[in-house]
C-alpha positions, -999 to +999 in steps of 0.1 A: -617+543+486-603+507+485-570+504+503-546+474+499-514+467+519-483+463+497-457+436+501-421+438+490-420+475+483-411+508+500-447+519+499-468+504+526-502+506+509-521+518+478-555+533+477-578+539+447-613+541+435-628+522+406-660+537+390-675+518+360-643+500+354-622+532+354-593+539+379-594+571+399-576+588+428-547+565+432-527+572+464-496+554+476-486+555+513-448+558+513-425+549+485-406+572+461-428+602+461-421+614+426-425+580+411-457+571+429-472+604+420-462+598+384-478+564+383-510+578+399-513+605+373-506+582+344-533+557+354-560+583+362-590+577+340-578+545+324-597+512+323-587+488+351-577+461+326-554+484+308-537+495+340-532+459+351-518+450+316-494+479+317-481+476+353-482+439+361-448+423+364-427+455+367-397+447+390-379+471+413-343+463+422-347+425+418-375+424+444-399+405+421-424+434+425-427+472+425-451+499+435-467+498+400-469+460+402-485+462+436-511+486+422-519+461+394-521+432+419-544+453+442-566+461+412-568+424+402-578+415+438-603+444+439-620+432+407-622+396+420-638+408+452-662+430+433-673+402+411-682+380+441-706+406+455 
């Protein structure tokens, strides 16, 4: 499981797995429990690119980011890192 530290959100980190370009097992550490569970269930089994497109740029309370946005950013970083291997 890949784990990335979040910035600017109530959740401290987000973990997930990517298998053949598909997102699985998203887990947020902290944050609004119901919302983060909802995001995790909604992205389960979706292609990485689709999740990034749907979640990137979502803002929470004027912070310039959100838990869904942090997941999108983590997935982008994960895909960049995976491409370098």
